[in-house]
N, C-alpha and C positions, 0 to 999 in steps of 0.2 A: 524314528521312522521317516523315510524320505517321502516328500509330497510330490506326486506326479503332476506334470502340467502338459497340456497339449501344445504341440508346435506345428501350426498349420499356416495356411496362406495369410490368415488375418494377422499373424505376427510379423509379416514382412512389411517393413515401412518403406513407402515410396516418397521420395522428396521431389517436389515439382520445381521446375525453373531454376532459380538461384538459391533455393533452400539449402542444398548441400553445402554451398559456400558459407552461409551464415551458421550452419550447424557445425562444420569442421573447417574453419578458416585456415588453420595451420597447414592443411593439406595443399592449399593453393598459394599461400604467401609465406610459408615456413614458420612464422611465429606472429603472435598478436602483440609482441613487444615493439620497441623502437625500430628494429630492422624491418618488420612487417609493415609498420606504419609508413615508413619512407618508401618501401617497395611500391606502394600505391602510386606515388608520384612517378616512379621510374616506369611503371607499366604504361601510364598515359603518355609520358614523354617518348617512350620507345615507339609508340604508334606514329608520332610526328617524325621521329628519326627514320622510320621505315618509309614514310612518304619522301623524305629527303633522298634516301638511297635509291628510290625509284625515279628520282629526278624531278619531283613535283613540289618540293618545299625548300625554302632557303632561310626562313626566319621562324624562330620559336620564342615565345615569351612564357616565362613561368613566374607567377605571382603568389606570394603568401599574403592572403588578405587579412584585414583587421580582425575578423571573427575567427581566424585560424583555419579557414578553408583555403584551398589551393585552386588556382586557375591556370590551365595550360592552353595556349592558343598558338596555332600554326597557320601558315599560308599554303597548306597542301590542297589537294583536290576536294576535300570535304567528303564525309561518309555519304554514300548513296542514300537517297530518301524515298525512292520509288518502292512499290509493293514487292515484297519477296514472294516468289511463287510457292515456296514450300510452307511458309508460316502464315501467309495471308496478312502479315503485318508489314510495316515499312522496313526496309533493309536496315535503317538506323535503329529502330526498336529491336529488331532481331539481333543485331550485333550487341546491343546493350543488355539484353536479357537472356540470351541463349549461350550456354557454354559451347566452346569449340565452333563458334560462328565467326567468320571473318574472311578477309580477302587473301589469306595466306595459305590456303589449302589447295586451290585449283591450279595454281601456277600462273594464272593470268594477271592477278592483281599486283603481286610483288615478286620480283626476281630474287631478291635477297631480303631476309627479314630476321629480326631477333626474336620476336614473340611468336614462336612457332606453334605453341599449344592453343592459341586462339582464345585464351581465357582472360587475357589482360583486362580490357576495359569492362567486361561484364563482371569480373571479380571486384574491381574497384567500385562499380555500381552497387553490387550486393553488400559491400562492407561500408557503405557511406550512409550517414543519416539522411542526406539529400544529395542529389547530383543534378545539375542543369547542363544540358548540352546544346550548343548552337552550331549550326552548319550553314556555311555560305556556299550556295551553288546557283547557277543560272539566274543571277541578279535577284536572288531571294535569300532570306535568312529563315531557317527552320529551327524551332525551339521546342524542347520537351523537358519536363521535370520528372525525376524519379525520387522515391523515398524507400530506403532499404531494398533497393533493387527492383521495385515495382513502379511502373509508369503511373503517375497520378494526374497526368494531363494528356490531352491529345497532341499530336505533332502539329504545331502551329506554324503557318507559312505567312511571311510578310515580305513586301518588296524591299530590296536593299541593293542599291547600286554603288555604295561606297566601298564595300568589301567584295572584291571579285570572287574569291574562293577561300576556303579554309575551315578549320574546326576549332571550337573552344569548349573545353570541359572544365566545369567548376564543381568541386565536391568537398564535403565536410565529413571526415572520418567518424564512424559511429562509436560513441563512447560506451555503448553496450558491448561492442566487440573489442575495442582497444581500451580496456579498463584501467590500465596503469597510466597511460599518458597519450594525449592526442596532439601534443605540441610538436610541430616540425622544427628540426634543428637546421639553422641556416648553413652552418659549416658542412654538415653531412650532405645536404642537397647540392651545395656549391661545388663540392669535390666531384660529385658524379656529373654534374652539368659541364664543368670545365673539362673533365675527361672526355665527354661526348664531343665537345667542340674540337679538342685535339684530334680525335679519331675521325672526324668528318669535317675536313677543312673548308667545305663549301657552305657550312651552316653558321649562322649567327644566333647565339642564344642569349637572351636578356633575362636576368634573374632579379626580381625586386621583392623586398620584404616591407610590407606596409604596416607591420605591427609596431614598428618604432615610431617615436614622435616625429622624426624626420625620416621618410622612406629611404631605404638604402638599396642601391641598385648597382649591379655589375653586368658588363656585357662581355661575352666570351666569343671571340672570333680569331682563329689561328690559321692564316693562309699557309703557313709552313707545316701545318699538320704535325706528324710524328716528330719531325726535326725540332719543332718548337717544344714539343713535349719532353724530348730528351734534354734539351737545353734547360728547361724548367726543373727537371729532376736533378740535374748536375750543377745547378747554379751555385752551390756552396762547395763544389769540388774543383780540383785542378785537372783540366783535361790533358791527356797524353798526346793528342793530336788536334789540330785546329778544326778541320772539317768533320762534320757528322757524316758517317757513311750511310747513304740513303738508297733504299731499294724499293721500286714500285713496278709491278708488272701483273699480267693476267695470263692464265693458261687453263684451258678446258673449263672456262666459266668461273674459275676461282681467282679472286683478286688478292694479291699479296702486297703488303706494304710493311717495310721494316726500317728502323733507324738504329745505328750503333755508335757508341762512343766509349772509348777506354779512358779511365781516369788514373792519375798517378797515385793519389792518396786513398786507395781502396784496396782491400785484400779479399773481397768477395764479389760475386756478380749480383746484379739486380736486373732480372729479366721479367718483363710483363708480356703476357699473351692475351690477345683478344680474338674472339670469333663472332662475327656479325655484331660488333660493338659490345659483346658480353665478355666481362673479365673472366678468363678461365684460370682460376686460382690453383686448380689441380693439374694444370698443364694440358697436354694433349699432343696430337700429331704435328701441329704447326710448330710448337716449341721443340719437339723432338727433331724435326727436320732442320730447324735453325741451329740447334746444338751440333748436330751431325756435320752439317756443311761448314760450320765455323772451325771445328776440330780438324777436318780433312784439309780444308783450304790452307789454314795456317801452318799445318805440318808440311804440306806440299811446298809452300813458299819458303819455309825454314830450311828444308833440305835443298831446294833449288839455290838458295843463297848461302848454303854451307853453314847455316847457324846450328844445325844438328848434324853430327858426324854419322857416317854409315853404320858404325857399330853401336850408336846410341839409340835408346828407345824413343818412340814418338812422345810428344807432349800430350798429356791427358786433356780431356775437355775442361776440367776444372782449372788446369794451368792456363789454357788459352783464354778462358772467360774471366780470369782474375782481374778485377777492376772494371769490368764491362757493365755499362748501363745500356740496355737494349729493349726495344719494343717490337713485337711482330703482331700485325693485325691482318686477319684474313676475312674475306667476305665469301661465304660458301652458299650456293643456291639451295642445297639440301643438306644442312648440317646434321650431324649425328652427335648429340650430347649424351654423356653418361649421366643418367638420372635427371629428375625434374629440376634440380638446382642448376644444371647446365654449367658445372664447374670444370669439365674436362671434355675436349673435343676428340671425337673418335674416328672421323673420316680418314681411312688409310691413304687415300689418294693425295691428301693435303701434304703429307710428309714429303713425298717425292717432288711435288710442285714447289714447295718452299725451298727444298734442297737445290733444285735446278735454278730457280729464279735468283735466289740469293747468291748461289755459287758463281753464276755468270757475272753479276755486278761486282761482287766482292773481289773476285779474281782479277777483273779488269781494273778496278780501283787500285789494288795493291801493285799491279804491274806498272801503272802510271805514277804511283806515289810510293816508290820503294822505301823511302825513309820512314813512312808511316808503318809499313810492314815490319821494318827492322826494330822500331821501338816497341811495337806490340809483342814481337817475338822475344825481345830481350826481357820484357816484363814477364812473359810466360816462362822463359828459361829460369829466371829468378824464382818464380813460383814453384817450378819443378824442383829446384834445389831445396827450397824451404819445405816442400812437401816431403822430400826424402828425410830431411832433418826431423820433421814432425812425425814421420813414420817411426823413426828410431825412438823418439820420445814417447809415442803411443805404445810401443812395445814395452817400454819401461813401466808405463802406467798399468798395462795388462798384467805384468808380473807381480804387481803389488795388490794386496787387499786394501780395503778402505782404511783399516787401522794402520797399516804400514805406510800408506801414502800420505796420510794426514798428520802433520806435525802439531796440530792443535791440541792443547792439554785436554779439552773436553772430548774431542773426537766425535764420531757419530754415535748418538744414542738411538738405536733402532727401535721400532715398534714390534709387537709380538705377532700381529696379523701378517699373513703372506698373500693376502688378497689385495692387489694394487687398487682396486676400485674402492676399498675401504680405507686404504692407507694415505696419510698425508705427511709431508716433511716440511719442517720450518727451517728456512735458511736464516740464521740469527747472527746479528752483528756482535762479535766479541764474546769473551769468556763469562763476563758478569751476567749479561742477558741470557747466555746459554745456560748458566746455572739455574736461573729463575725459571726458564722455560722447561728445563728437564724436570725440575721438582713440581712444576705446576701442570704438566701435560697429563693426558690420558695415555698411559704406556701401551694400551691395547692397539691403538691405531695411529698414534702421533710420534713421529721421529724428529729428532733435533740434530741439526748440523751447524755448529758454530763456525763462522768464518773470521779469521784473524785480519783485522784492518781492512783496507780497501783492495779488492781483487784487481788484477791487471786490466788495463783499458784495452778491450778487444779491438776497438776502432783504430788504434795506432800500432798494433802488434801483429807480427806474422805468426803462422801456425806453430813454428818450432818453439818460440818463446811461450806461446799459450800452453802447450802441452807440458812444459817444464815447470809451470807455475803450480805451487803446492795447493792453493785454494781451488784452482781449476781441476787439478787431479782429484781432489777430494769430491768435488761436485760431480764430475763425470762418473766416477766409480760408484758413488752413493746412489745416483739416479739409475744406474744400470745401463747407461747409454754410451755409444760411441759419439763422435763429434759430427763428421760430415760424410757425405757420399754414401757408399754402400754400408758403412758401419752404422748409420743412423737407422734405428728400428724402434718405433714407438711401442711395439708389442713387448719389448723388454723393459719398459718403464716400470719401476718398482713402486712408485707413488703416483696416484692420479690427481692429487692436489699438491702442487709445489708452491709453498707460501713464503714470500719474501717478507721477513719481519724485521724491520730496522727502526732505529730511533726516529722520533718525529722532529728531527732538527736538520740543519743543512748537511752535516756529515752523513746522517742516515739517508737523506735523499740522494746524496752522491753515491753512496754504496748501493742503494736500490737501483739507480740508473746504470751503474757499472754491471750489475747482475742482469738487468733487463737487456743491456747491450749485448752481453754474451748470448743470451737466449735468442734475441732477435737475429743476430748475425750467424749463429752456428746451430741453433736448434729451434728455428722459427716454427716448425711444425707443432711444437709443444704449445706455442701461443695460439696458433691457428685452430688447434683442436681443443683449446680451453682448459689446459692443465695448469697454467700459471696464475697465481693470485697475489694480491697485495694485502697484508694484514693492516688493520686500522687501529692502532693502540690509542688510548685517550691521552690528551695533553694535560688535563686538569682533573682534580678531585675536589668537590666542594663538600665540606662537612658542617653540619649544624646539629649539635647535640648528637643523638644516635642515628640521625639520618644522613645519608650521603648520596651524591650523584656524580657521574663521570661526564666530562665534556670533551668532545673530540675536535673542537676548533674554537676560535675566539668568539664567534657569534653565539655558539651554544653557551659559552661561559657567561657572556653578557646577558643573554636571555634568562639563564638560571638565576643570576644575581637579581635581575629586575623582578623575578617572580617571588623572591623572598619577602616576608613581612618587613615593614619599615622598622628600622633600628634593630633588626635581627643580628645576632652575633654568629659569625661563620668563619671558617678558615678555608684557604685555598692551597692545595698542594699541586705544584707544577712538576710533572714527570719529565725530567731532562733526558732520561734514557730508560730503556726497558729494564736495565739492571737495578733501577731504583724502586721498581715495583715488587711487592711481595709475590711469591709464586701463586698464591690464591687470587691476588688481584689480577695478575697476568692471565690466569685461567678464566676468570669471570668476565673480563673485559675484551680479551683479544683471542683466546684460544677455544673457549667453550662453544661448540656448534649451536647451542641453544640461545646464546646471548651475544655472540661476536658479530662484527660487521667486517666483511671482506669484499674486495673488488677483484673481479676477474679481468685479466688483461686481454684486450681484444685489439685487432688491427682492422679498423674499418677503412682506412685510407693508407694503403701500403706506401704510396709515393710520399705522402706527408710524413709518415712514420720514419721512412728512410732519411728524409731531409732533416728531421728533428734530431735523430741519432747522430747524423753527420755534423750538425751544428754544435750539439752539446758535447760530443766526445771526440770530434775530429781535431786536426792540427791547426786549423785557422782560428785565430783569436777574435778577429773583428766581428764575424757573424755571431759568435757566441756572446760577445759583449753587447751587441745590438739586441739579441734575443732577451738577455737578462734585463736590459734597460727597458724594453718594451713590455715584458710580462712579469718580471721579478716581483714587483710590488703587488701584483694581482693574484699571485699564487699562494694558496694555503696548502701546506704539504699533505694534509689529510683530506683535502677537498678536490684533489686532482682527478679529472676524468681521464683515466688511462685506457 
């Protein structure tokens, strides 16, 4: 018998002030994990950047303090402290405690701004155990303290003639909100701060970590702006032309800045787009405009210089962009982002403005530097010919089923479920490991694809050779995907967990890197949407009588040995490869969802990821040797943060 309950006004819960943020923090910062934690710092720094864009700030300091709190200080105008007519409180307390309150809505405070929703600093306040804000204005310093978003002191005013103007925000993330970890990662914050300095050449950003015994500090100032950014991105590649092609202009209030450099030793493009300093990972109209004008301009130059005959088709956008590293940054007064996450710019007028401004400068540059145009076009023509060869190879792949295209003795052992959300596929190194994995798996939702030896190095190979490679053919067909461009469709993905499971040794690490290079260069969307995982098999098994335990690294082994009673007899089994493990062992330690440990592959810093793949898998030996000398002894194959 159903129990009836009244549903009236008393059931409607009203959350006051910043209560909604503490109740549902994920709605405001996406997650309470590491990304959300670091997002707090970005929100505060973005306010300082907005002051710089308005022409009132030149210096920003970011400090990680000994107690784990963060302080962000700038020399901007300082948040107003007079009484706000609508709230009856100071403008400072209004900004700190009211959602959607700020100087970015009326149009008078900021011409261009990244934090459009006006929730930034108030959300940081709500999610902090404590926050102290200082404002320097009119030869005075104003100070106020908050706890969990609530003011616990009055706004205090004291004379101060040493600091003419500025704002300082110190805050400690609330452990009740960020339950997993409240430790800020230096490298993560450093990457974003460096990026902001490249995007805003007039700003100096000083970043200091006081948690170390000796405080570590870096200063980011790049007078060359995007040109220096492209140089940084291509420092391990060989440039096709000497000068970076640079565009800077403004039309209808939209500022456009772009930098372009083609490289010899690259077979794909690396384009980054920014709108109001926000990285638009899903693209948008600014990147569409850039791609359109590049394709049209290069084809016009190619035909004008008779590099393409009358009866020959135009070069495609992919042909023209092969080997290109490029950045386009736009500053838009009224940006339209798709979704709260702001990952795609939607302003239709930006497409035409980027097209026009880039077209004028690029056309003029190529006219005065015809040799640069020639070598770019020659590379594009080679890319066109390789694409034709790749198309023929693709047709061959399409005509084959998985079993026909895979020469491996084990071949694909598929799972019974046809629901991609439930299915997972293990990419396994060799026949021996493949045999153990097939016997140990759960056939309902786990598929096994053994790969023979080391797959082809994508970083050094053109498309035609890639498609002819047997392992790549097996991989493409098994996953149910094409490779690039229009063929790439994640909705056709047959498994929503693609697990790379290789031996925990140097060869296994190499094979894992080769597979990751393929995904990063040709199917990056799989990584960005969280479909790629790394399996973590154990290195050792310690047995003492009927008891045993598995160790996944050297430290765990030593800790387990120390925990044993004195004079205890025990044996240690070292697993040199997955094939040495019994199927039941492989299931219990590495494949069973209830007991296994897996790492999802994520790309937090696309520029750094691109650089690492170029170093490890590219043609140049010296950078790779230097990388191994610097980091080789520090890396444990099962402890890598990927």
